[in-house]
C-alpha positions in Angstrom: 0.2 0.3 0.1 1.3 3.3 -0.7 2.4 6.0 2.1 -0.1 9.1 1.8 1.1 12.2 1.1 0.1 14.8 3.4 1.1 17.9 1.7 -1.4 16.8 -1.0 -4.3 15.9 1.7 -3.9 19.5 3.4 -4.2 20.9 -0.7 -7.4 19.3 -1.0 -9.0 20.7 2.2 -7.2 24.1 1.3 -8.9 24.0 -1.6 -12.5 22.7 -0.8 -12.5 25.0 2.1 -11.8 27.6 -0.3 -14.7 26.6 -2.0 -17.0 25.6 0.3 -15.8 27.2 3.7 -14.1 26.2 7.0 -17.1 23.9 8.3 -16.8 21.6 5.1 -13.2 20.8 6.2 -13.4 21.0 10.4 -13.9 18.3 12.6 -17.1 17.2 13.6 -16.4 16.7 17.2 -15.6 20.4 17.1 -18.9 21.3 17.5 -20.4 19.1 19.7 -20.9 19.8 23.4 -22.4 18.1 26.6 -26.1 20.1 26.2 -26.1 18.8 22.2 -25.2 14.9 23.6 -28.0 14.9 26.1 -30.7 16.7 23.7 -29.7 13.8 21.1 -29.9 11.5 23.9 -33.3 12.8 24.5 -34.3 12.7 21.2 -33.2 9.4 20.5 -35.6 7.9 23.6 -38.6 9.3 22.0 -38.1 8.0 18.7 -37.8 4.8 20.1 -40.9 5.4 22.4 -42.6 6.0 19.1 -41.4 3.2 17.1 -42.1 0.8 20.1 -45.3 2.3 19.9 -45.9 1.4 16.4 -44.4 -1.9 16.8 -47.7 -2.6 19.5 -49.9 -1.3 17.0 -48.5 -3.8 14.0 -48.8 -6.3 16.5 -51.3 -9.5 15.5 -53.1 -10.9 18.7 -54.5 -14.9 18.2 -58.2 -14.5 19.0 -59.8 -17.9 18.7 -57.2 -18.7 15.9 -57.7 -15.9 13.4 -55.0 -13.1 13.8 -56.4 -9.8 14.0 -54.1 -6.3 14.0 -54.1 -5.0 17.8 -54.4 -1.6 16.0 -57.9 -2.3 14.9 -59.2 -3.9 18.4 -57.8 -0.5 20.2 -60.3 1.8 18.3 -63.4 3.0 20.0 -66.1 3.4 17.6 -68.3 6.6 17.2 -70.9 5.7 15.7 -73.9 5.3 18.3 -75.4 8.7 18.9 -75.1 10.0 22.9 -78.5 11.1 22.6 -80.7 8.9 21.0 -78.4 6.0 21.3 -79.3 5.0 17.9 -76.1 3.3 15.8 -76.1 4.6 12.6 -74.1 3.4 9.2 -74.6 6.5 7.6 -71.7 8.5 6.0 -73.4 11.9 7.0 -73.8 11.0 10.6 -70.1 10.9 10.7 -70.1 14.9 9.8 -72.5 15.3 12.8 -71.3 12.9 15.2 -67.6 14.9 15.2 -69.1 18.4 15.3 -72.4 18.2 17.5 -72.1 15.0 19.3 -75.1 13.7 17.8 -76.3 12.0 14.6 -78.3 13.7 11.8 -81.9 13.5 13.1 -81.3 14.7 16.9 -79.2 17.6 14.9 -82.6 18.4 12.7 -84.7 18.1 16.0 -81.8 19.7 19.1 -79.6 21.6 17.9 -80.4 23.4 14.2 -80.9 26.9 14.9 -79.6 26.8 18.5 -75.9 26.2 17.8 -74.7 28.3 20.6 -76.7 27.2 23.4 -76.0 23.3 22.4 -72.2 24.4 22.0 -72.3 25.3 26.1 -73.6 22.3 26.8 -77.3 21.8 26.9 -78.7 18.5 26.3 -82.3 17.2 25.7 -83.7 15.7 28.7 -84.7 11.6 28.9 -88.8 12.4 29.5 -88.5 14.6 26.1 -86.8 12.5 23.6 
């Protein structure tokens, strides 16, 4: 193996520094300190926690001989209207349940024209339904 020509290496480094700046040839350890090390380790811990959480979601559970994704079992369904307790398959009810916490029929009956009162927390009594 041929021995390095340190003068040639120095010339190349000098040319790179002139063209791209001194930061391009500086040793990366020069800019590293204990504070950056702590910040990096915290970011690494957070990333690891997120990765573990994602792996747990992708985990499959054996339920009666059928493998089901764990993330499917953890989903809460918002298909039941909290006001009338009717389960809805209609897509338009999704909008009203997410926005007003009731189905479309309850929106028309109880909320329409009275959105401000509804948003303040008013709900119909069970005896009126």
